[in-house]
LUMVEX-149126 format. One record per atom (N, C-alpha, C): residue number from 1; x, y, z. Coordinates in Angstrom, 3 decimals. Layout:
<recs>
NUM|X|Y|Z
...
</recs>
This chain:
<recs>
1|-33.165|15.608|49.658
1|-32.121|15.109|48.806
1|-31.220|16.270|48.423
2|-29.924|16.051|48.410
2|-28.953|17.101|48.109
2|-28.940|17.373|46.613
3|-28.617|18.637|46.261
3|-28.537|18.977|44.838
3|-27.319|18.292|44.223
4|-27.368|18.170|42.935
4|-26.311|17.451|42.213
4|-24.946|18.121|42.396
5|-24.932|19.447|42.525
5|-23.652|20.148|42.645
5|-22.990|19.942|44.007
6|-23.750|19.471|45.000
6|-23.147|19.263|46.310
6|-22.754|17.808|46.547
7|-22.976|16.932|45.578
7|-22.600|15.525|45.721
7|-21.101|15.408|45.504
8|-20.495|14.582|46.330
8|-19.048|14.405|46.236
8|-18.664|13.703|44.932
9|-17.536|14.152|44.346
9|-17.033|13.597|43.077
9|-16.044|12.477|43.355
10|-15.983|11.547|42.437
10|-15.040|10.429|42.584
10|-13.739|10.748|41.851
11|-12.764|9.872|42.053
11|-11.495|10.035|41.339
11|-11.705|9.926|39.827
12|-12.602|9.037|39.398
12|-12.884|8.887|37.971
12|-13.497|10.169|37.409
13|-14.363|10.837|38.199
13|-14.957|12.099|37.751
13|-13.883|13.172|37.609
14|-12.970|13.232|38.576
14|-11.885|14.215|38.509
14|-11.005|13.962|37.278
15|-10.687|12.689|37.025
15|-9.869|12.345|35.852
15|-10.586|12.681|34.547
16|-11.892|12.470|34.500
16|-12.654|12.791|33.287
16|-12.614|14.291|33.017
17|-12.751|15.097|34.052
17|-12.688|16.559|33.875
17|-11.270|16.966|33.482
18|-10.274|16.365|34.101
18|-8.892|16.689|33.748
18|-8.621|16.342|32.283
19|-9.150|15.226|31.807
19|-8.983|14.846|30.401
19|-9.692|15.837|29.484
20|-10.872|16.279|29.896
20|-11.602|17.281|29.093
20|-10.814|18.587|29.047
21|-10.176|18.970|30.135
21|-9.369|20.191|30.147
21|-8.138|20.042|29.251
22|-7.507|18.878|29.309
22|-6.357|18.642|28.418
22|-6.775|18.705|26.952
23|-7.937|18.134|26.655
23|-8.447|18.173|25.285
23|-8.729|19.613|24.851
24|-9.262|20.406|25.750
24|-9.523|21.822|25.433
24|-8.216|22.563|25.184
25|-7.170|22.211|25.907
25|-5.864|22.847|25.684
25|-5.300|22.454|24.327
26|-5.483|21.204|23.948
26|-5.024|20.753|22.637
26|-5.785|21.492|21.540
27|-7.056|21.730|21.737
27|-7.868|22.476|20.769
27|-7.468|23.941|20.708
28|-6.700|24.412|21.688
28|-6.283|25.812|21.719
28|-7.219|26.704|22.511
29|-8.085|26.117|23.299
29|-9.055|26.897|24.075
29|-8.476|27.366|25.412
30|-7.447|26.703|25.897
30|-6.829|27.082|27.173
30|-5.334|27.302|26.970
31|-4.821|28.308|27.658
31|-3.382|28.572|27.658
31|-2.715|27.572|28.608
32|-1.425|27.328|28.445
32|-0.749|26.361|29.325
32|-0.842|26.706|30.815
33|-0.707|27.993|31.146
33|-0.808|28.387|32.565
33|-2.210|28.139|33.111
34|-3.211|28.489|32.298
34|-4.591|28.288|32.728
34|-4.900|26.796|32.847
35|-4.369|25.998|31.948
35|-4.558|24.548|32.020
35|-3.979|24.002|33.320
36|-2.790|24.454|33.669
36|-2.161|23.967|34.890
36|-2.987|24.326|36.132
37|-3.497|25.563|36.163
37|-4.319|25.988|37.309
37|-5.591|25.141|37.404
38|-6.250|24.928|36.256
38|-7.506|24.175|36.259
38|-7.264|22.697|36.590
39|-6.143|22.142|36.140
39|-5.846|20.752|36.469
39|-5.631|20.575|37.970
40|-4.901|21.512|38.589
40|-4.711|21.443|40.056
40|-6.046|21.555|40.760
41|-6.884|22.462|40.293
41|-8.198|22.642|40.927
41|-9.069|21.401|40.714
42|-8.973|20.766|39.517
42|-9.780|19.577|39.237
42|-9.368|18.427|40.145
43|-8.090|18.269|40.370
43|-7.634|17.174|41.211
43|-7.915|17.414|42.698
44|-8.151|18.684|43.090
44|-8.502|19.004|44.474
44|-10.002|19.152|44.687
45|-10.772|19.117|43.620
45|-12.223|19.335|43.724
45|-12.865|18.224|44.555
46|-13.900|18.623|45.315
46|-14.577|17.648|46.176
46|-15.989|17.329|45.691
47|-16.628|18.291|45.010
47|-18.010|18.077|44.591
47|-18.139|18.272|43.085
48|-19.311|17.835|42.589
48|-19.591|18.032|41.172
48|-19.678|19.512|40.823
49|-20.128|20.336|41.757
49|-20.204|21.778|41.529
49|-18.813|22.365|41.288
50|-17.828|21.926|42.083
50|-16.443|22.391|41.884
50|-15.935|22.000|40.494
51|-16.241|20.778|40.079
51|-15.785|20.308|38.773
51|-16.503|21.041|37.631
52|-17.801|21.291|37.814
52|-18.576|21.953|36.755
52|-18.057|23.366|36.498
53|-17.632|24.066|37.539
53|-17.115|25.428|37.371
53|-15.829|25.453|36.547
54|-15.064|24.355|36.555
54|-13.788|24.315|35.832
54|-13.960|24.218|34.320
55|-15.071|23.631|33.892
55|-15.246|23.492|32.445
55|-16.566|24.074|31.951
56|-17.171|24.936|32.750
56|-18.455|25.527|32.349
56|-18.302|26.496|31.173
57|-17.136|27.116|31.006
57|-16.938|28.055|29.893
57|-16.428|27.368|28.620
58|-16.297|26.049|28.651
58|-15.845|25.303|27.482
58|-17.043|24.654|26.787
59|-17.051|24.606|25.467
59|-18.183|23.982|24.764
59|-18.218|22.473|25.026
60|-19.433|21.944|25.126
60|-19.570|20.508|25.369
60|-19.423|19.702|24.088
61|-19.878|20.269|22.956
61|-19.769|19.596|21.665
61|-18.944|20.458|20.730
62|-18.249|19.854|19.784
62|-17.489|20.646|18.820
62|-18.422|21.505|17.961
63|-17.952|22.660|17.581
63|-18.762|23.524|16.728
63|-18.788|22.983|15.305
64|-19.565|23.621|14.417
64|-19.788|23.095|13.062
64|-18.482|22.938|12.291
65|-17.586|23.910|12.363
65|-16.345|23.787|11.585
65|-15.416|22.729|12.176
66|-15.547|22.437|13.458
66|-14.740|21.398|14.065
66|-15.276|20.009|13.738
67|-16.581|19.877|13.546
67|-17.149|18.584|13.205
67|-16.615|18.098|11.864
68|-16.494|18.997|10.904
68|-15.963|18.602|9.604
68|-14.527|18.115|9.733
69|-13.776|18.738|10.597
69|-12.386|18.362|10.783
69|-12.273|16.992|11.452
70|-13.196|16.633|12.317
70|-13.140|15.343|12.987
70|-13.630|14.217|12.098
71|-14.308|14.532|10.991
71|-14.784|13.501|10.081
71|-13.704|13.038|9.118
72|-12.507|13.534|9.272
72|-11.403|13.136|8.412
72|-11.119|11.648|8.638
73|-10.829|10.941|7.544
73|-10.577|9.510|7.673
73|-9.281|9.266|8.442
74|-9.237|8.209|9.197
74|-8.024|7.900|9.957
74|-6.850|7.583|9.038
75|-5.670|7.775|9.545
75|-4.460|7.560|8.745
75|-4.327|6.107|8.306
76|-4.757|5.173|9.132
76|-4.660|3.763|8.758
76|-5.532|3.457|7.545
77|-6.694|4.071|7.493
77|-7.593|3.856|6.351
77|-6.981|4.429|5.079
78|-6.416|5.623|5.181
78|-5.779|6.240|4.022
78|-4.592|5.393|3.564
79|-3.807|4.908|4.505
79|-2.655|4.077|4.158
79|-3.107|2.786|3.475
80|-4.209|2.205|3.940
80|-4.724|0.996|3.314
80|-5.174|1.258|1.881
81|-5.840|2.382|1.654
81|-6.295|2.725|0.305
81|-5.094|2.944|-0.614
82|-4.094|3.652|-0.131
82|-2.893|3.890|-0.941
82|-2.188|2.571|-1.239
83|-2.078|1.693|-0.246
83|-1.432|0.398|-0.453
83|-2.188|-0.441|-1.473
84|-3.514|-0.405|-1.427
84|-4.302|-1.161|-2.398
84|-4.111|-0.611|-3.804
85|-4.061|0.697|-3.936
85|-3.852|1.291|-5.258
85|-2.471|0.945|-5.809
86|-1.466|0.969|-4.951
86|-0.112|0.598|-5.384
86|-0.076|-0.871|-5.789
87|-0.739|-1.728|-5.018
87|-0.775|-3.151|-5.349
87|-1.469|-3.389|-6.687
88|-2.569|-2.671|-6.929
88|-3.274|-2.817|-8.211
88|-2.399|-2.338|-9.365
89|-1.704|-1.240|-9.187
89|-0.824|-0.729|-10.243
89|0.300|-1.717|-10.524
90|0.878|-2.292|-9.471
90|1.933|-3.298|-9.660
90|1.403|-4.536|-10.366
91|0.180|-4.941|-10.035
91|-0.417|-6.104|-10.698
91|-0.599|-5.840|-12.184
92|-1.060|-4.640|-12.537
92|-1.231|-4.295|-13.952
92|0.115|-4.290|-14.667
93|1.132|-3.722|-14.036
93|2.464|-3.685|-14.648
93|2.998|-5.105|-14.844
94|2.804|-5.970|-13.867
94|3.281|-7.350|-13.978
94|2.547|-8.076|-15.111
95|1.239|-7.885|-15.225
95|0.486|-8.526|-16.309
95|0.983|-8.038|-17.657
96|1.206|-6.743|-17.793
96|1.706|-6.203|-19.063
96|3.089|-6.778|-19.384
97|3.958|-6.870|-18.399
97|5.291|-7.428|-18.634
97|5.234|-8.906|-19.015
98|4.356|-9.664|-18.379
98|4.221|-11.084|-18.709
98|3.705|-11.244|-20.132
99|2.697|-10.454|-20.511
99|2.165|-10.531|-21.871
99|3.242|-10.136|-22.878
100|3.992|-9.096|-22.584
100|5.071|-8.679|-23.491
100|6.146|-9.766|-23.580
101|6.470|-10.408|-22.489
101|7.476|-11.476|-22.508
101|6.986|-12.666|-23.320
102|5.709|-13.016|-23.188
102|5.165|-14.125|-23.961
102|5.164|-13.781|-25.444
103|4.778|-12.553|-25.775
103|4.785|-12.135|-27.177
103|6.211|-12.173|-27.736
104|7.166|-11.729|-26.984
104|8.554|-11.752|-27.437
104|9.083|-13.184|-27.469
105|8.622|-14.022|-26.582
105|9.089|-15.404|-26.535
105|8.681|-16.162|-27.793
106|7.519|-15.871|-28.357
106|7.108|-16.543|-29.588
106|8.085|-16.229|-30.710
107|8.471|-14.968|-30.806
107|9.435|-14.607|-31.853
107|10.786|-15.237|-31.591
108|11.187|-15.258|-30.351
108|12.463|-15.878|-30.001
108|12.395|-17.376|-30.275
109|11.274|-18.004|-29.937
109|11.104|-19.428|-30.189
109|11.184|-19.722|-31.687
110|10.502|-18.927|-32.499
110|10.565|-19.117|-33.946
110|11.989|-18.914|-34.460
111|12.664|-17.916|-33.944
111|14.038|-17.669|-34.377
111|14.944|-18.845|-34.013
112|14.787|-19.395|-32.829
112|15.598|-20.538|-32.411
112|15.310|-21.772|-33.254
113|14.034|-22.013|-33.539
113|13.684|-23.161|-34.375
113|14.266|-22.981|-35.769
114|14.109|-21.810|-36.329
114|14.616|-21.541|-37.679
114|16.143|-21.685|-37.719
115|16.817|-21.078|-36.744
115|18.271|-21.203|-36.706
115|18.705|-22.643|-36.464
116|17.948|-23.350|-35.662
116|18.282|-24.746|-35.420
116|18.169|-25.589|-36.676
117|17.105|-25.388|-37.406
117|16.937|-26.149|-38.646
117|17.948|-25.715|-39.705
118|18.126|-24.447|-39.863
118|19.075|-23.929|-40.863
118|20.499|-24.305|-40.487
119|20.811|-24.187|-39.225
119|22.152|-24.545|-38.776
119|22.430|-26.029|-38.950
120|21.431|-26.862|-38.771
120|21.596|-28.302|-38.944
120|21.914|-28.633|-40.397
121|21.201|-27.972|-41.306
121|21.449|-28.212|-42.729
121|22.847|-27.743|-43.116
122|23.197|-26.527|-42.690
122|24.503|-26.003|-43.093
122|25.634|-26.773|-42.423
123|25.400|-27.233|-41.199
123|26.418|-27.997|-40.493
123|26.617|-29.351|-41.162
124|25.559|-29.992|-41.561
124|25.695|-31.301|-42.207
124|26.333|-31.165|-43.578
125|26.075|-30.036|-44.269
125|26.703|-29.825|-45.573
125|28.198|-29.595|-45.396
126|28.593|-28.903|-44.350
126|30.005|-28.650|-44.101
126|30.746|-29.915|-43.721
127|30.083|-30.827|-43.071
127|30.740|-32.048|-42.611
127|30.803|-33.116|-43.695
128|30.256|-32.829|-44.863
128|30.344|-33.775|-45.964
128|29.182|-34.725|-46.059
129|28.140|-34.478|-45.335
129|26.981|-35.352|-45.437
129|26.296|-35.111|-46.767
130|25.746|-36.115|-47.292
130|25.110|-36.002|-48.595
130|23.672|-35.573|-48.409
131|23.278|-34.587|-49.159
131|21.905|-34.125|-49.162
131|21.163|-34.828|-50.274
132|19.877|-34.626|-50.390
132|19.092|-35.235|-51.448
132|19.580|-34.790|-52.814
133|19.953|-33.540|-52.938
133|20.409|-33.015|-54.231
133|21.724|-33.670|-54.612
134|22.584|-33.805|-53.610
134|23.865|-34.458|-53.881
134|23.656|-35.895|-54.318
135|22.723|-36.563|-53.696
135|22.471|-37.958|-54.047
135|21.894|-38.082|-55.451
136|21.052|-37.164|-55.811
136|20.391|-37.262|-57.120
136|21.271|-36.754|-58.247
137|22.038|-35.701|-58.028
137|22.761|-35.052|-59.121
137|24.268|-35.093|-58.993
138|24.749|-35.294|-57.855
138|26.187|-35.213|-57.644
138|26.899|-36.485|-58.050
139|28.219|-36.423|-58.041
139|28.989|-37.619|-58.410
139|28.798|-38.726|-57.375
140|28.807|-39.890|-57.885
140|28.581|-41.037|-57.023
140|29.949|-41.585|-56.594
141|30.100|-41.795|-55.386
141|31.363|-42.289|-54.879
141|31.407|-43.811|-55.004
142|32.537|-44.270|-55.164
142|32.721|-45.711|-55.233
142|32.430|-46.312|-56.611
143|31.995|-45.526|-57.519
143|31.746|-46.006|-58.883
143|32.611|-45.229|-59.841
144|32.800|-45.741|-60.934
144|33.571|-45.034|-61.959
144|32.714|-43.946|-62.544
145|33.335|-42.879|-62.871
145|32.598|-41.770|-63.449
145|32.049|-42.187|-64.796
146|30.856|-41.883|-65.098
146|30.236|-42.174|-66.373
146|29.446|-43.449|-66.361
147|29.577|-44.288|-65.420
147|28.808|-45.520|-65.355
147|27.751|-45.384|-64.281
148|26.674|-45.982|-64.570
148|25.609|-45.905|-63.568
148|25.299|-47.217|-63.028
</recs>
């Protein structure tokens, strides 16, 4: 049986190594010129041994300080948390405004009722309507003064 390094590599294997090399370049482990050379060699490689030599000097797993960096929450999760906090703050503000409006509405309602009642009395007095006091103590119309 042939050793693993002499077995022919597939296109998927070449692409996987090329992706690993690109990832190493993004991490800053390879210079652009070196990346280009290794990518050409990866796409021309025929065996697993050829491919293994291209990434043998690169770490297979991230080191300890890199693991902490990869545990960062995704941006979508952070955006969702921020959106929920903003929504909760807006809900609290809306509740406070509604309560304040209801509290102010009671005073406005009382003021309107009071003005309505007071205005009705003063308006009827101005128009010549007789009030209870006028009926009891005031001059009686249609009768002679002094006779009851």
